N, C-alpha and C positions, 0 to 999 in steps of 0.2 A: 418880361419876358420868364423871369423867375419866378415870379409868383404864378405864372398858369403853369409853370411845369413843376410848383410844388402843390398846387391842388390836382393836378392830374395823378402827381405820383400819390399824393396821398386816396385819393380814388383806387388807384390800382391795388395799393396797399390792404384797403379795406377788402377789395373783391379776393386777396389770396389770403387775408386773415381770417375772413368770415368762416371758412368751413372747419377752422379750427376751435372757435370758441363753443367751451364746452367739452372738446373732442380731443383726447390725446392720443388718437389713432391716425397714424400715417394714411394718408389717402391713395385710393388705387391699389395695386397689387405690388408691384415693385419694392416695396418699403424694405420687405423680408428679406428680400433676395440683396440689397445694398446693405443691411445690417450682418447679412454673413458674410459680404466681403469688406465688409470692416473689420469685422473680428477675425479673420482670417490673412489678410493682406500682411505682406506679401506672399505667404506660403497657402496658395488657393489648389483646391485639387485640378484634376487634369479637364473633368467637365465643364469648369467654370473658366477654361481660359479658353474654350471656345469664341472666339472673335471678342476678345476681353480686351478693353484700352484703358491703361493702368496710371491715367494722367489725374483724374479725379482723386482716387485715392492716394498717390502719391502728395498730394496736396492735405488732402486730410487726414494723412496718418499720424501727424504728431498729435492733432486733436483727438483721434482715436484713442490716443495711449494717456490723455489727459482727465478724459470725463467718459462715461460710458458709452459707445457707439449709439445706443439707443435714441439717446438724448439728441444727437448731430442729425437725425432723419430727417424733423419737418423746419429745423434752422437750414438743414444746406437745401431742402428743396425751394425755402421761401428765396432763400438767397441766392438760387440761379437763376429764379425770374428777375431780382430784381437787378443782378447783372443783363443781362438780357434787357431789361427795359431801359436802363444806361445805354448799353452799346445801341439800341434803336435809334435814340436821341442823339448820341453823340454822331454816328456817321451819317443821320439823316442831314444833322445840319452841318456836316463838312461837307456833304455832297448837295445838299439843295441851302435851305435858310432856316433859321430858326424857327419861324413860322410852321412850315412845311413837318419841321423835327418835332413839334407839338400835336400837330395832327396825326402824324405817326405813331408816337406816344401813347396818345389816346386810343386812336383803333388797337392798338397793339393790347390794351389795358382793359377795352370791351371785346376783343376779341373771342368768339366762342370755343374756337379751335385751339387757340393758346391756352385758355383756362383747362379743356380739356386736356392737354398735354400736362400741365399742372397737378390735375387732379389723378392722370394715369401715372404720376410721379417719374417720369421722365427726366432725371435728374441732368446724366449725363448729355442725355439730346438737347437741353436746353443750354447749358453751358458751351457746347459747341456751336449752338446757332449765335452765342453771343461773342463768340472768337469767330466763326464764318464771316459775319459782317463787317469788320476790321480788316480782317484778312481780304478780303473784296477789295476793300477803298484802298489799302496800301497798294494793290496791283495796280487800281487805276491811276493812281499817283506814281507809281514807279520808282516808289522808295524800296528797296532792296532788303536792308536790314528787318524793320518792320514786318514787310510782306512774309520772311523767312520766318521769324519768330511765333507769329500769328498763325501760320499755317503748320508748323510744327506742335503747336498748342493743340489745335485743334486735330491735328492725326492723332495726338494720344489721348484725346477724349472720346472720341466716339469717331468710328473707322466709314460708318453709312453717310455724316456728313461730311468728313474728309473727303468721299468720293465724288460728293460736287463739286466741291474746290479743285480735286486732281482734273474731272472733267472740264470746267471752266478753265484752268492755266492749258490745258492741252489745245482746246481749241483757238485759245490767244494766241498760243505759238506756233500753229498752224496759218492763221489768217491775218494775224495782225505782225507783218514780217518789218516793219520799221522797228519794230520793239522785241522783236526775236531774241537777240544775245541778252535782255532784261530777262525774258521768261525762263529761258534757258538756264540762266544763273539761280533762279529762285527755285525752278524744279528739281535741278541737281541738287542744289543743297538743301530741300528740304527731304528728299527722297533718301538723302545721306543721313539724315538725322533721323528718317523715320525707322531707317532699318535699322538702326542700334538694336531696339527693341524687338520689332517686328521680325527680321530676319532670323534671329535663332529661332522664334518661336511661330514662324511662318505654319507648319505643320496643323499648329492649332489654332492659331487668331486669322491666319488670312485662306489656307488650302480651303477649310472645308464650305466656305462662302462663295469661292473665287467661280467655280463650274455654277452654281446656280445662278450667279450675279450674268455669267456671259450667256448663259442660256434662256434666261429673261429678257435679253435683248429682243426687241419686236421683229426685225428679219427674219431671225433665227427661231421663234417662236410660232412665226407664220408659216414658215419651212416646214418646222417639225410637228408643229401640232393641227396646223391649217385654222388657227385661232390667237386670240391672246387672253390665254388663261389668266384667274385672279394673280395677284401678285403678292397677297400675304402682308403679314406686319397685324397688329392688334391696336385697330384703330375703328373709326367709322368709316362706310362704306363711300365710294366717291359721289356719287349723287346728292348723300345725306351731307358729306363734307362741302361740297360746293354750294349747295343751299344756305350752310351755317357762315356762308361769306357774302351772301345775296345783297347786304348792305353797303359793302364797299367793292363789290367784283366789279361791277363798271366801272368804276372810278379807276380802279388799278388797270384796267385793259385802256382806259385813254391815257393815263399816265404811259404806260409801255409805247404805245403808239406816240405819242408826243415826245418820248426819249429815244427812241428808236435811232438816230443818229449823231446824241451826245456823247463824246467821247468817254466823259468823267463815271457815264454810268453802264460803259460796255460789258464790266465783269459782272455787273447785276443784273443784266438785260439777259446775258448769255446764263449765267444761273439760274434764271428764270424759266427762260425757255427751254434748259436740262432738266428741270423739274416738273415742267408742264407735261414736257413728254414721258417722264417716268412713271407718272400717274395715270394718265391717259390709257398708256398702253400696257399696264400691269406689270412694270417692273420689277425686280427682285424686291419685297419689303414698301410696294409701292403706297400702301395704305398709311404707312407712316410717312410717306415723304411727301402726304400734303402738308404736315407739320411745317416744314421750313418753305414748302409752297406757299402757305397762308400767310407767312412771315414776309414774302416777295409780294404777295399783294397787297398786302398793310403797305409794304415801302415805297412801292408805286402809288398806291389808292393815294396816299396823303399830297402827292404832287398834283394828282389828277382832281381831286376836290379842291384845291388849292386854284388851278387853273380854270376851272369849271366856274368857279364862285367868282373868281377875279373877271372872268369874262363877261358873265352874265347876273352883274352886280343886282339887278331886281328881284334876284332870287337868294337874295344873303340872308332873308328873314328866314328861312328855311334852316337855315343851320342850326339854331340854338334848339328847335321841334325834332334836328335830324339826331343831333348829340344824346337829346332826352330819350329817345327811342332805343337808341343804341345803349344807354345806361340801363333802361329798362328792361330790354331784352337780357341781357347780360346777370343782372340782380335775379332776374325769373330763372334764368338758368342755372343757378348758382342756389336757390332756392331748392330747383327738383332735382338736381343731379349730384350735390357735391357732398352725400354721405357717404361714409367710408365702406367698404367691404363687409367689414366685419365690425362688432359692438364692442366697445371698450371692456365690456363684460365676457365676452368670448376670448377677446385677446388678453385678458387678463388668465382666464383659465387654460389657455395656451402657455402662458406667460408660469404657470404655478407646476408644469413639468419641466423646469429649466436645469432643475438638482438632478434628475433622472439621466444616467449615463450609461452607456456599453448595452443600447436598447435600441429597438426600432419602432417606428411607427409608419404605419399605412395611411395615406390621403385618399380619401375616397371624392374627393373634388380637386378641381384644379387652381380652385379659386382658393383652395387652403393651404397648396404647396408652400408658397413663401414663407409664409406665418409660422408654418411648421418648422421650416429652415431656418429662418433668423433666429426666432423666439425660443426655441429648445435645444436641447443637445442630443436629443435624437436623431439616429440615422433615418432620413427618410425614404419613404418607398412610395414612388408615384411613379402614375403614369406618364412615359416620355418626358420625364423629367429629372433632375438631378445622377447622382453617381451610383445610386441603389437600385437603379430601374434592371434590374438583372437574374431576375428570379424567376420574372415570368414573361414568355413571348407575348407578341401583339396578340396572338388569337386566345391567350391566356387573361389579357386584361379584357379583351373584348366580353368573353364568356363571364367573366366576374361581373363586369356592370349590364349585363345582359340579364333574361329572363331564363334562369337554369336553376335546377333544383338546388337546393341546400346543402345536398352532400357533395356536390360539386364545388361548390363554394368554399366549403371546410376542406376540402382536398386541394386547392389551390392555395388557402391561407396556410396548411400544414407544410409547404413550401417553402413560405419565408422561415426567415431566422426569428429564433426566440432571445429573450421576450419580447413581444409585440404587442403592441399599442395599435390601437383604430381609433382614427378621428371620423366623425360620420357629422356632418353638419345638415341643419334642421333642414334644408333644401334634401338631401341625400337621405332623410332618413327613411321614409319611406320605402326605397329599392333596396334598403338593408336591414328593414325591421327584422327580416328571418334571422340573420344573424345575431341580432341583439338580444332576440330572446332564448338563443340555446343558453343551455346551463353551463357551460365551461367559457362562456364570453360574460365578462362580468364589468357591469357600468360601474366607473371610476367616478367620474363628475357628468356635468349636461351632454358633453360630445365626445368624451373620452373611453374606449372600452380596453379592457385586457384580456386579449386572446389566451386562453390556458387548454384549449383543444387537443385532442394528441390523437 
């Protein structure tokens, strides 16, 4: 059993390390934001405290003081995946058995959704999922101290994932009257520790999202709008996400059906149903909620696969082919989609402006915001991002990115504080070429321009 686990783990590591061979640039978009938070924590600006969960940064704080935080980004991303890998294995082994645990860890390793989570650099999300599984396991076993400990850690790592746990324990409390006292103790204890940080910061961390969350509940949306509008979150569309799970989706539903009356899987079944409803009804952040839904699909798929091939032993010869197909798809997916958003050369160009302070940089693409924020000391001015989005109104931003005369663009740029730099990536150069050829706009590097117009 250990040999099989070692082989799967090596395969998993290959898939996670492969994108970083000859590539020092963090994947996805959020790496620059994490770097910025590591550099400033615990003295974060107000705009960054919105929905902020401090758990990861408390644990990483000593390391961020020992080594440059930039060096932590890629290792901590891979570490989050490793922690989740073993969380899947140990919880699956405890709930089911070692064979199903191996199946689940293999499915996790080859999951396109889970790899894309890694690519997006959703580190807090990944650590939170690694905490959610044992939190639900200890709920099923009615062990009060571990239940409280994992739930509290979960709440301090990622609020959207904590909401899944919260909804699960509330449903258990309402319908499992036999264990009502246990659930009440856990719930009250978790909320008490949760409140130590989140109550004093309630207006910044909870309140801005409370109304959107309540308004996104399906009955309210149907009454208020007559439909189920998009729930948002940066991830694949719902049809595409389901398509990416097609190789284990039928087995997952088989597992759910077979385990529907099992007591030890009750918290997992409830969490699965909650997530499924969140996703299909376009709940707030619903696209991102497909990530934990995929994890629960994997959790039940292992059981479904084991049941199916134990019952229909004549089809067991298909299993090796099934595994090879999954490995082929994830390997191809990585080769096609695992490139970073910017090249090492462009990141080096951005980092070369690290020494410039008391100046501003205007980002002309949302893809560049996080990199400019984390890898320079320039004050970032970006549309609907950061703390310096206060000089232009929404219609000004729309005009600037629209087809307006150069005089109007220069008029808008003159409203911004100086010294002012403008970062224009290759994709955006076509739209802002009229600015770059103006005499008072000086090109400093391939993508940085200094604005000197009056």
